[in-house]
Structure formats: C-alpha cells, structure tokens
N, C-alpha and C positions, 0 to 999 in steps of 0.2 A: 408559299414559303413563309414560315413563321419565324420572326426574328425579334430580338430585344436589344436595345442599344442604350448606352448611358446618355443622360442629358446634361451637357456641360453647364447649363443654366443652374442646375441644382447642386452640382459638385458632389465630391465625396470627401468632405473635410475631416470627418471623424472615423472613416472606414478605410483601412489600408488596402483591403482586397475584397472585391465583390465577384462572386461567381454565380452566373445565372445559366441554367440549362433548360431548354425547351425541346420537347420531342413531339413530333406529329407523325402522321402516317408517312413512313419512308423518309422522314426529315429529322435532323437533330440540329440544335443551335446552342452554342455556349458563348458566354461573354465574361471576360475578366477585366477588372479595372484596378490599377494600382495607384492610389491617390498620392503616394509619396513622390513618384517620379512622373506622373501624368501619362503612364502607358495604358493602352487599351488593346485588348486582344479579342478577336472574334473568330469563331469557328462555325461553319455551316456545311451541312452535307445532306444530299438526297440520294436518290437511286442512281444518279448519273455523275454527280459532281461533289467535290469536297473542297471547300474554301477555307483558308486560314489567313486572317488579316491582322496585322499589328499596326497600331497608329500611335504616334506621339506628336503633339503640337497641333496648331491650327492649319488646316489644309484648304486650299481653294482649287476649284476645277474650272476648266474652260467652258465656254458657252455651249459647246457641242457635247460636253460630258465625256470627252475622249482623252483629255490631257490634264495633268496636274500643272497648275499655273504658279502655285507658291506653297511653300511649307514654312512655318515659322522657324527661325534659326535654332538648330539643334534638334529639330523634329525629324520624323521619317514616316514613310508608308511602306509596309512590306506586305506583298500579296503572293499567296501560293494557291495553286489550283491543280487538283488531280481529276483527270477525266479518263475513265477506262484504263487506268494504269499509267497514263502519261502525266508527268509532273512538270509544271512550269511555275516560275516565280520571278518576281521583280522586287528590287529594293531601291527606293528613292529616298535619299538623305539630303538634308539641308545643312550646309555648313554654317559657320558663325555669321557669315554675311548674307545668308539666305540663298546662296547658290545651290542649285539642285544637282545631285550626282546620281546617276542611274547604273544599276547592275541588273542584268537579265540572265536567267538560267533556264535551260531545258534539261530536266533531270538534274544531274550534278555538274553539268558542263556549263560554264559561263559562255554566253553568246553575245556578240555585239548588240547593244540596245537598239541601234538604228541600222536596219529597218525592222528586224523581226520583233524585238522587244517593244518598240513603239507601236507596231501594228497590234501585237497581242494586248497591250495595255488598253488601246482604244476599243478592243472587243469586250474586255471584262470590266472596265472601270465603272460603267453604269450599274452593273450588278453589285459591285462593291459599294458604290455610293448608296444604293437602296438598302443594302444590308446594314451599313454602318451609320448612315446619317451624316457622312462627311459633307461639309459645306452646305448644310441644310438652309442656312439663312441666305447665303449668296444665291443658291438655286431658286429659293422661294421668290426673291426679288426679281430675278431674271424671268422666271416662268410667269409670274403674275403680270409683270410689266409687258411681256410679249403676248401672252395668251389670255390674260384676264383670269377671273375666278374659275371659269370652267376648265381652262387649261391647268390651273393649279389642282383642282379636284381630280382631273384626269390623271395627274401624276400620283395622287394619293391612291388611286386604284392599282398602281404598280408597286406599291409598298405594302408589305404585309405585317411589318413590325409596328406594334402600337406605339412604342417609345420613339421610333424614328418618325412616324407620322406626327407624334406630339411635337417634335422639334420643328417640323414644317408649319404646323398650325400656330405654334408660338411665334415663329418668324413672321407669318402672315399678319397675325393680330397685333404684334409689336410694331410693325413697320408701315402698315397701311391703314388709312381711314376708310373703312369699307362702307359701301352704300347699304341701305336697309335690306335689299334682297340678297346682297352678298353676305351680310351677317347671318341671315336666315339659312342660306345655303351652307355656310361654314359650320354653324351649330348643328344642322341636320347631318352633315358629313361626319362630324365628330361622333354623333350619336349612332350613326348607321354603319360607318366604315371601320370604326375602332371596336375591338371586342373587350378591351381591358377596362373594367370599371374604375380602377384607380387612376389610369391615365386620362380617361374621359372626365372623371370627377375633378381631377386637378385642373384641367383646362376650363371646365365650367366654373370652378371656384375663382381661378386666377383672373378670368376675363368676364366675370359676370356683369360688370358695368357696361362693357361693350355690347354684350348680348341683350342688355336691357336698355338700349339706347332709346327706343320708342316703345309704345304700348304694343305695337304689332310684333316687334322683335322679341319683346318680353313674353308674349303669349307663346310664340314659337319656342323660345328658350325653355319655358317650363314644360312644354310638351316633349322637348328633347331630353330634359333632365329625367322625365318620367321613364325614359327608355333604359336608364341605369338599372341593372338587375340586382345591384347591391344596395340593401336598405341603408347600411351605414354610409356609403358614398352619397346616396341621394339625400339622406338626412343632413350630411355634412355640407353639401352644396347649398341646400336651402337655409341652413343656419349661418352660412358665411355671407349671405346677402346683406350688404349695408346700404345699398341704394334704395331710395324710397320707391315702393311699389304703388302704382296707382290702383287702389282697390275700389275706385269709383268706376272703373272700366269693367263691365261684366265679363268680357272675354278673358281679361287678365286674371280676374278673380276666379273664374271657373278653371282656367289652366293651372293656377297655383294650387288650389285645393284638390283638383283632379290628380295632380302630382302626389299630393299627400295620400289621397285615397288609394292610390296604387301601391303604396308601401305595404308590405306584408308584415312588417314589424310594428306592433303596437307601441313599443317604447320609442322607436324613431318617430313615428307619426305624432305621438303625444308630445315628444320633445320639440318637434318643429312647430306644432300649434302653440305651445306655450311661448316659444321664441318669437313667433310672428306677432302675437298679441302684445308682447312686451316691447317690441322694437319698431313696429309699424303702426301707422294710423289706419285702422280698419274702418271702412264705411259700415253702415248698418246692414247693408246687403252682404257685405263680407262677413260680418258676425253671424248672420243667418247661415251662410255657407260653411263657416267654420263649425258651427254647431251641427250641421248635417254631417260633417266629417267625423265629429266626435261620436255621433250616433252610429257610425259604421265600424267603430273600433270593437274588437271582440274581447278586449281586456277591461274589466270593470275598474281595475286599479288605475289604468291610464285614463279612462273616461272621467273618473272622479278627480284625478290630479289635474286634468285640463280644465274641467268645469270650475274647480275651486281656485284655479289661477286667474280666471277671467275677472278683472276688477273694473272694466270700463263698459260693461254691458248696459245698454239702454233698455231696461226691462219694461219701460212704458210702451215700447214698440211691440204691438201684438204678435208680429211675426217672430221677433227675437224671443219673446216670452214663450211662445208656443214651441219653438225649436229647442229652447233650453230645457223645458220640462219634458219634451219628447225624448231628449237624450237621457234624462234622469229615469224616465219610465222604461227605457230600454235596458237599464242595468238589471242584471240578475242578482247582484249582490246588495242585500239590504243595508249592509254596513256602509258600502260606498255611497249608495243613494242617500242614506241618512246623514252621513258626514257632509255630503254636498249640500243638502238642504239646510243643515245647521250652519254651515259656512255662509250660505246665502243670507240667512236671517241675521247673522252677526255683521256682515260686511255691506249690506245694501239697505237703502231706505225702502221699506216695503209699503206698497199701497194695497188697496183692497183687491185689485185685479191679480196682483202677484200672489196674495194670500189665497185667493180662490183657487188659483192654479196649483200652488204648493199643497194645499189641503187635499186637492184631488190626487196628487202624486203620493201623499202620505197614505191615503186610503188604499192605494195599490200595493203598498208594502205587505209582505207576508210575515214580517217579524214584528210581533207586538212590542218587543223591547225597543226596536228602532222607531216604531210609530210613536211610542210614548215619549222617547227621548226628544224627537223632533217637536212634538206638540208642546212639551214642557219647555222647550227653548224659545218659544214665542213669548216675547215680553209684553207685547200689546197687540190687541186685536179688536177691530171695529165690528163688534157683533150687532151694531145697529144696522149694518148693511145686511140685507136679507140673504144675499148670495154667500157672503162670508159666513153668516150664521148657519145657513143650511150646510155648507161645505164642511164646517168645523164639526158639527154633530154627526154628519155622515161618516166622517173619519173616525170619530170616537166610537160610534156604533158598529163599525166594521172590526173593532178589536175583539179578539176572542179571549184575551187574558183579563180576568177580573181585576187582578192586582194592578196591571198597567192602566186599564180603563179607569179604575177608581182613582189612581194617582193623578191621571190627567184631569178628571172631573174636579178633584179637590184643588188642583193647580188653577183651573179656570175660575173656581169660586173665589179663590184668594186674589187672583191677579187681574181679572177682567171685569169690566162693567157689564153685567148681564141685564138685558132688558126683559120685559115680561115674556116675550117669545123665547128668549134664551133660557129663562128659568123653566118654562114649560118643556123645552127640549132637553134641558138638564135632567129633569125628573123622569122624562121618558127614557133617557139614556140609562138612568139609575135602574129603572124597572126592567131593563134588558139584561142587567147583570145577573149571574147565577149564584153569586156568593152573597149570602145574607150578611156576612161580616163586612164586606166591602160596601154593600148598599147602606148599611147602618152607619159606617164611618163617614161616607160622603154626605148622607142626609144630616147627620149631626153637625158637620161643618157648614152645611147650607143654611141651617136654622138661623144662625147669627147674621147672615148676609141677605137672605131672601126678603123681598118685599111682602108684607102681609096684606095682599090683595086677593080677592076671591079666586081668580083663575090660577094663580100660583099656589094658593092654599089647597085648592082642589087637586092640582097636579101632584103636590107633595103627598097628600094622603093616598092618591092612586098608586104612587110609587111605593109607599109604605105597605100597601096591601099585597105587594109582590114579594115582600120579605117573608121567606118561609119559616125562618127561625123566630119563635115567639119571644125568646130572650132578646134577640137583636131588635126586633120590632118594638119591644117594650122600652129598650134603651132610647130609641129614637123618639118615642112618644113622651117619655119622661123628660127628655131634653126639651121637647117642645113645650111641655107644661111650665118649665122653669124659665122660658124665654120672656123677657120683659115686654116684647111686642105682642104677646098673646092677647087676642081680643075675643069677643063673644063668638064671632063666626068661626074662628080657628078652634075655639074650645069645643063648639058643637061638633065640628068635623073630627076633632081628636077623639071625642067620646064615641062617635059612630065608628071610627077606625078601630078603636080599642074593642068595641063590641064584636068586631069581626075576627078577633084573635081566637085561636083554638085552645089556648092554655088558660084555664080558670085562674091559676095563680098569678100569671103575668097580667091578665086582664084586671084582676083585683088590685094589683099594685098601681097600675096606671090610673084606674078610676078613683082610687083613694087619694092620689095626688091631686086629681082634678077637684076633689071635694075641698081641698085646702085653698083653692083660688077664690077670689071674690066673685067670679062669674057664676058660681054655684047658686048664688042667691037669685039669679035670673030664672024665671019660670021655664023658658024654652030650654035653657041649659039643664035645669033640674029634670025636666021631662025626658030629655035625651039620656041623662045619667041613669035614671030609673029604668028606661028601656034597655040600656046596655047591661045594667045589673041583672036584669031578668034572663040574659043569655048565659049567665054563670050557672053551671049545672051542679056545683057542689054547695051544700047548705052552709058550710062553714065560711067559705069565701063570700057567698052571697050576703050572709049576715054582716060580715066585716065591712062590705061595701055600703050596705044600707045603714048600718050603725054609724058609719062615718058621715053619712048625709044628715042624720038627725042630731048629731052632737052639737 
C-alpha cells in the first residue's frame, strides 16, 4: 500500500491547497491539505477496499490502536470505507471542551455507535493510522518504550508511506537518545525501508548530528547516504553537514569519499568536494583520498574546478603530490589541465620536486599552446637541480610547434639562470627546431646571455649548423661577431661555422665582418679565415673576402 501524508512539522504556510496522487498496481492514493482551516483529506483504494479519511486537529489514539482518546477542540475524524459495495462510515467530532461525539453509518442509515460502530472503528483504525500518520509521535513513544528499537522498526514494515514513516522517524530521533547500535539501525532503516529520496534526504540532513555521534555511526551514516539514488539529494545531504568529520579515521574517510564516488553527477561530486575542503579539516590521507575521487570524475571541467579550489594541499607530501598530478594527467582537456597547472604555479610555493612532477605533466599535454603557456608562467626555476633541468628540456623538446618552443626558449633565456648544462641543453633544443627563423631568433637572444666558455660555444655552433636557411644562419653569426664577449676561441669557431654555409654570398658577408675584428691579427684566426675563404666557389666573393684580409 503506497501512501503519502503531510508532515505537520513542516506545515503548509504558503500553500492553501495541496493535492498528491499516487497510483500503483491496483492502488490509488490521494491527499489534500487546506492550510487555511487545517483540514486534511486522504483517499486510498485497492482491488478490495476504498478508504476516504478527513482529519482536522490533533488526534490521539489508545495504546491498543483501537480507540480515539482525544481530538483537539473543534477538530474531527471522518472515516469512510467501501468493501464490495458495502459502505460504512464514522464521524468523531470534538466540541469546544474537547468532548468527543460519535456518529456511525451503514450505507445511508445512522446506526448506534455502541456497539457496532465501536467494533467497526476498532477493526479499521490501525489501517487509518498507518495511512494518515495520525498520532505518529504518541505511537512512536509507546512502541519504543514497550518494544524497543526492533519493535519500532517492525512497525515501520507495516507502513508503506514514505512521508508517514518520516513522521515516525522524526518522532524517534526527536524524543529519544539512541544508543550507537540504535542509531545505526535507524539510519539503515531510513535508507532501506523508504523509497523516497526527498524524504530520506530530509531526514539525513535534519539529523546528521545524531547520525554522526561517533566515528562508527558516521561511517554507517555515509554508507546509508550512498544509497540515495538522487544525486541532488545526496549532494545536498553532504553539503549540509556542519559537524566536524574525523578525517583521521580511515574508515570514516573511505565511507565519505566512497559516497562521493557513487555519485553519477560530476557537478554534484565536484560541488561536494569543494565544500568539504572549504569547511572541514582534512588530514593528509583525506587529501589523497579526495584526489583519488577527483581522478574518477569524467568531467574535465569539474576536475579542473576542484583541483584549482584546493588551497591547503601539502605538496611536500609525496603521496599527495603524486595523486594531484595523477588527476591532472587523467584530464583529456588540455585547457583544463593547463589552467590547473598555471593556478598551481600562481598559488603555491613550488619546490624542485613539485616542478619535476609538473614538468612531467606538461610533457604529456598534446596542445603546444597550453604547453607553452604553462612553461611561460613559471617565474623561477632551479635549473641547477639536474632533475629539474632534465624535466624542463624534455618538456620543451616534446613540443611540435616551432613558434611555441621558440617562445619558451626565449622566455627561459630571459628569466632563468642557466648553468653550463642548461645552455648545452638549450642549444640541443634549438637544433631540434625545424624553423630556421625560430632557431635564428632564439640564438640571437642567447648570444647576449650565454657564457663564452668552450662547451657552450661548441654547442652554439653545433646548433647554428642545423639552421637550413643561409640567410638566418648569417644573421646569427653576424650577431655573434658584434658581441663584446667575442674571444679568440669563439672567433675561430665562428669562422669554421661560416665555412660550412652553402651560400657564397652569406659566407662572404660573415667572413668580411670577422676581418673587422681585432682577432684577425692572430695567426690561428687568420689561418682559419683563409681556409674558410677557400670554400667560396665564386671568384668575386672570394676576392672580396681575401681583399678584406689584406686591407
């Protein structure tokens, strides 16, 4: 028997008339409530029976559920029942002093209430009580005091209306201090016996402090909340918790985040995770568990929103660090992953280990734009650390866009302190570019910052040899000639690099600029100059280069 009943605790202050109709297999139920005069009307029918009940005022029943013991002054109870064409009804009215007056009818004929009406009322009253929720609080007190929690739950098995059961559960939780096992039994009964998500959700919200009396009851509570099939109700329950949750307890932690994991709505799950991080003190294990839940989301938007909202992470904890970047790596959206990593860089104090992990995640992005944006958002980087150094240039080398890679390399030259190994890796990265223009621009920027030591100079010229365009290579070498740090070793390397150019014109231009430097007076430099000049295949350019030498 499926029924719905009003809950006087909530009232109908702004609604003058409520009509609810429920239909099941062979059953119908309807309920009306008129808030202006406090009248409530119920109709229930199945294949055998048709009930109509009207109620006004507060009604109390006897301990055996067979008599009405009181109705508030001016109130009444009207019961009509049809069975196989037979119609019986009873009207019980309370006068101004609370005195009860009875009228009993069989069909249209009034029959003396005593004994027939009294007998009939004793037969149908329990059904009416269970349909309407009449005297739910009084009956709850009586049943619990006499039969305990199991007797109370046994009565809930006889009630099929979610809203009527809700009245009984409220009465139980409002009036009794339940033991731990009784709290667990009550929460499980709400989850298992009631089918209405809204009614169950309201009880779990209203009495969360009771259900969270101990860590053991809290664990059971979250497992019961998980049984709500409505994402919005489950999310609402979890967001209404104000009591402190002991996230140092592994069972409580697992039950809580397990409840989140069973949400099929990414928006609800994300909302709850943001809420709990803002309102609760999460242990480090709880943060790891939260990040595991983030990893299970299927929405990149929600994953990013949650990760960017976390402002209390201890990223020095290796497990948290790993879980955080595992979640980033799980994202299929480069935009969300990039936004999240940029947010991390802005809002956290980054150490070398964090940067190593971040650079590894940057390398996994498939968008060059996002890779470049993240790498350019790094304002300081300890490239003295071998692992940071390695991770940084691996990320750069994984970029397929010359424009983005070139931009990142220029950014690094401008903003980071590059050691000798970094400069070597820098020029290796340059040599991997396929754009002569980008290679030239990066190398020209590097000339003013790079140290003029042999390994770096050698790496510079190795990179220059990878420039396909003679014009761009010439620009780089001319820029090198004009640098004030140019020394003999760099000059000889420059001449040899120029000698490997395939354009006679560009080769001539570079060599003639070298002839203007004071290093040309050195015998070794001059010998290198002459050797390079001999690689020029046009007589005119060769003479111009040699003539410059003898001027």
